[in-house]
N, C-alpha and C positions, 0 to 999 in steps of 0.2 A: 430337412432330415432325409438321409438316404435310406429308403426302405427296401433296397434291392436285397433279396435273400441270398446268403452266401452259398446255399446248397441247391440252388435252382438250376440243376444241370440240364433240364429240358427246356429252359426258357428260350424264346426267340433269340437268334443270334443278333438280330436288329440291323447290323450294318456290315457291309463288305469293306475290305481294305480299299483304298483309292484305286489301286490297280485292278482289283476284281470288279469294282463298281463300273469302271470305264469299259471293261470287256463285256460285262453283262448288259449294260445299256446299249452298247453298239450291236450286240447280236440278238437282242430280245425279239422273240417271235411268239405272239399270243396263241397261235395255233399249234405251236410245237414247243412245249414247255418241258424243261428237265424235271425229273422226279423231285429234286430238292425244292422246287417252287411250290409243289403241292403241300409239302411238309411245312414250309415256312416262306411265304411270299414277301414278307416285309423287307428283307434286305434288297430284293429286286425293286420293290416299289420305291424305296429310298433312292436307289441308284438312278432310276428313271426320273424321279421328280427333280433330282439335283442336276442331271445331265441333259435330259430331253423331256421336260414336263409336258410338252405336246408332241407325242411320239407317233410318227407315221406307222400305221399297221398294214399298209398296202397302198395302192394307187388312189383309193377313195375312202380311206379310214384313218382315224387318229385315236390315240389313247391319252386321256387326261389324268394327271395324278396330283394336281394341286387343289387344295380346298377352295380357293377363290375361283378357280376356273370351273369347278363343278357347280358352285353357287351361281355363276354366270349362266350356265346351261339350265339349271333348275328354275331360274327366275324368268326365263323367256321360253314358255312352252310353245309359242307360235313359231319362233325361228328354229328351235330345237325340238323337233317332233318326236312323239313316242309311238306313232303309228308304225307298225312293223310289216305291213303287207308286202312292200317291195323287198324288204330284207328276208322275210321268212318264206316266201313262195319258192325260190330256188333251193332253200335249205330243207324245207319240209315236204314240198310238193303240195298239190291241191287236195289235201285230205282232212281228216278230223283233227289231227294235231295242229295243222295250219289254222283251221277254223277256230279252235280253242284259243290259241295264242294271239289271234287277231280280233277276237271278240271280247276277251276278258278286259276288265277295267284298266289294268296297268299298261296295256299296249294300245291305247287309243287316245285321241286328242279331243278337246272340246269341238263341237257341242255334244258328241256321243259320250265322251268321257264324263262330262258334267252331269248329263242326265242319269247315267248308270251310277256314278258316284253318289249323287244325291239320294237315290233310292237305297243303295247299300248303307250309306252313312245314317240314313233315317232308321234302317233296321238295326244297325249297331249303335243304338242310342244309349245314353248313360244309364238308363234304368235297366236295359237288357244286360249291359256289362256288369253293373253292380249286382244284379241278381245272380250272376255266375260265381261270385267270389266265395260265398259260404259253401256251396257245393264243391268248389274247387279245393278249398282247404280240407274238407272231409275226404275228397278223393285222393289228394296228395298224402294225407296222413295214412290212408289205407294202403297206398303203395309203399310208404315207409315202413309200416307194420310188417308187410310181407318181406321186405328186405331184411328187417331186423331178425326175422325168424330164420333167415339163411346165414346171416353173418357176413355175407359178401354180396355184391350186386354188380350189375352193369348199369352205369349211370344213364346210358342211352336207352337201352331196351326196357329197363325197369322204371325209368322216371321220365327222362327228357322227351322221348318219343310218345309216351303214353299220355302226358298232360295235354298237349294241343289237340290230339285226336278226341279226347274226352270233352274238352272245352268246346271245340267247334261242333262236335257231335251233339252236345247239349244245346248249343246255340241254334243249330238247325233242327233240333228235336229228332235226331236220327236214333232209332231204337238201338240199344246197346248190342243186341245180338247181330246187328247188321253192320258193325263198324270194322270188322276184321280186315277187309280188303283195302281200306282207305289209305293206309300208309304206303303200301306198295304201289298203288296207283299214283299217288302224289309224287313219290320218288321217280317213277318212270316218266311222268309228264314233265317234271322240272329238269330231269337229266337231259332232255332233248335241247335245253337252252344253253348247254355248254358251247364254248366257241367252236369246237370241232367234234360234234357228236359222231359216233360210229354208226354204220348202218343198223347194227343190232339195237343201239339206243333209240334210234328213230322208229324202228319197228315196234319195240316194246312200248314206246310212248304212244304210238298210234293205237295199239291194242288197248292200252290203258284208258285213253279217251273214249274209245268205243264202249268198253265195258262200264265205265263210269257214267256215261250218258244213259245207257240202258237202265242202270241202277237208279239214277235220278228221275228218269221218266216215271218209273213206278212209284217212287217216293212222292213226287210232285202230284201225281194223280190221286194218291191217297190223301194228301193234304188239301187238295181242291175239294174232295168229298167231305173231309172233316177238318176245317180250318182250325188253327190254334189261335192264341191271343196275339195279334200282330204287334203289340207293344213288347212282347217277350219272345215270341217265336219268329226268328229271323226269316225262315223259309216262308211262313205265311205272309210276312210283310213284303218279301220280295215278289211273291205271287200276286198279292193284291195291289202293290204299288203304293203311290202316295195318294193322299186325300184329294189332291188336285186332279186326279185321274191319270197321272203319268204312270205308265207301267213298262215292264220289260217285255220284249218279244220272247217267244218260247226258246229260241236259240240263245238269246242274251241271258235269259233266266238260268238255263241249264249250264251254260259255259261259265257264268259268274258264280254259280254255286261251286263248281269245280275250283274256280279261282280263289274263293273264300277259304276253302279247305287247304289248297296248296300254299297260299300266301301265309296262312296262319299256322300251318303245320311245320314245314321245313325250317322256316326262320326261327320259330320259337323253340323247336328241338335244338337247333344250333345255339341259340342264346343260352339255354339252360346247360347244355353239355359243355359248351366252351367256357361258360362262366365258372362252373364247378371245377373244370380242368385247370383253368387259369389260377384258381385259388390254391391248387396243389403246387403250382409253380411259384407262387408268391405267398409263402406261409406267413409272412408278417402281415400281409393284407388280410389273410384269412383270420388271423388272431385279432386284428383290428376290427373286423366286421363282427366277429363273435362278441368282442367286448362292448361294441356299440351297435346293436341291431338297427338303430335309427338310420344308419348309413346305407341301408339296403336300397333305397331309391337311387342315391347317387352311384352306388355300386352297380346296379343294373345298367345305368347309363354308361358307366365305364366299361362294362363287359361288351356292350354294343359298340363302343368306340374301339377298344383295344383289339378285339378279334371279331370283326364285323360278320354277322351271319350271312349277309348278302355282300359279296365283295365287288361285284361289277354291275353296271347298268348300261343302257344303250339309248342313244338318240340319233336322229338323222336331221341334217340341216335342210330347211325348206327354201333357203335363199343364201346368198353370199354372207359369210360371217367371218369373224376373226377371233382367235383365242391366243393369248400370250404372244401376239405379234405374228401368228401364223394364219395365213388366209385359208379359209375353208369354203370351197365352192358349194353351191346348192347340191344336195345329194351326198354330202360327206357323212359317212357313218362314224358316230362319235361314241366311243366306249368310255364311260366314266368309272374310274377306279375308286370306288367308295372307300375301300380298305386303305388305299394310299392316302386319300384326303384325310381320313380319320387319324392318321399319324403324321400329319403335316406339322413340322415344328413352328411354322409361322402362326399357327392357331393354338397348338397344344404344347405347353412347356413340358420338356422331358417326355416326348410322346411314346417312347418305348417302355415306359414304366407304368405298371398297373397301379392306379391310385383310386381306391374305392371311395374316397372322399373328394374326388376331383370336383372343383367348382367351375361354374361357367363353361360347362362341357357342351360345346357347339358341334357335336358329332352329327353326321348325316347318314347314320345307319338306316333311318326310315326315309331317306331321300329328303326332298324339300319342295316348296312351291305347290302347284296344283296337284302334283302327283305324290305328295307326302302320304305315307302309308295310312290307309283308312282304318286299319285295325290296330294302330299303335297302342291304344289304351289297353286293349286286351293282352297284347304281347307283354307290355310292361307289368301288368297284373300277374300274368302267368310266371314270368321270370322272378318277380319279387316273392311270390308265395312259394314256388317250388325250390328256389335256391336257398332262401333263408330257413325254411322248415327242414330241408335236408341237412343244412349246415348245423343247425341247432340240435337236431336229433343225432347226427353222427359227426361231432366236431373233430374227431381224429381219423377220419377216413383217409386212405392212402391207396396208391396204385397197387393192384395185385397182378399185373401183367402188362403187356404192351397195349397202349391205346392205339386204335386203328382209325385213321382219318378216311373220309369219304372220297378223297382224291378227285375233287371237283374244283373248278376254277371260280365259277360264279357263286356257288354256295359253299361256305366253309364250315365244316362240322366233322363229327366223328361217327363212325359206324359202331364202335364199341369202346367203352372206357371201364375196364374191370377194376373194382375197388374192394379192399377189405374195409369193413365199416368200423372196426375198432371197438 
């Protein structure tokens, strides 16, 4: 059945003509992208995957766009390292931004990665996650009540950005009155990860890490004086470590608290915002989900695939390697295009169609292998609750103005999506 909506004028163009694709693939430069790429990167990813799936990005770098090639990288964490010390030092300088991005869980290899992940995963245990859902449902319903009172809303400011801040704030037991600066700090720190950050972005990120660390030192000191229940209070669990005696150093503790907020905030904001926007572009899929709410779990997986919140990742080779017949010497910087892999027709039939009931959805929005997202169960729960409850409360919502994208390459989402609630 063709579910393509006839009036979806804002939908992704999906493909270039053969002539356009050849030109785009030949001139692609990850550090100098045209404005159209930020609006819709998928035609470019299709062109690259078909013409140059292992695309040179300079004398010592490649960009991968095929699902199979990304899985090869994810499966071999030893050959394809996540350690960013060599890459980030010239980019950030030897400051707090560098310290954060080389200490947090995501940018480290075993055994450090294994030790830190084990402690964080222990803190994000099923009981802690399950305990969050009733409070989250009540919180989302409260946000929806406020929207209903106005008759219109901004999906990002009024819902998508609020949900993860509250959930992670509850997980770390951060007092409500002290959560206001968290979103701005997160955006600033993650903004520095763009392929070509400006000096202003780097300065803002450095200041954000400094202020965030000062904030956390005070919070950690309070929690050391008055510990919470380590089975439910993630910060207490991180401070106390595992029962085996394994603990985080002070720097590891502070920087990974920042990581938990950043990883759980931006990605989930984008999941919720992108998902609800995509349903505007695919009205038949919106009607399908409304008619059968049991599809929400597969719908969330499809939102993650179709418009991946995290578009790019990075690795570096620790020895000689080969991908797609291309030799990669040791020290090759490998950019993995998650968004491109998630629309690879070799894995996903009709990849440019949103299908809320898509089966066997092998997307890699959460990465894979030892670095698979440690908080994926929380992100899925947030997406499921926020998207479905909004949709059921406001089934006829529609755009009330221009939706504005964040214009970032690594993270895909919106700054604002104004809607009439109907």
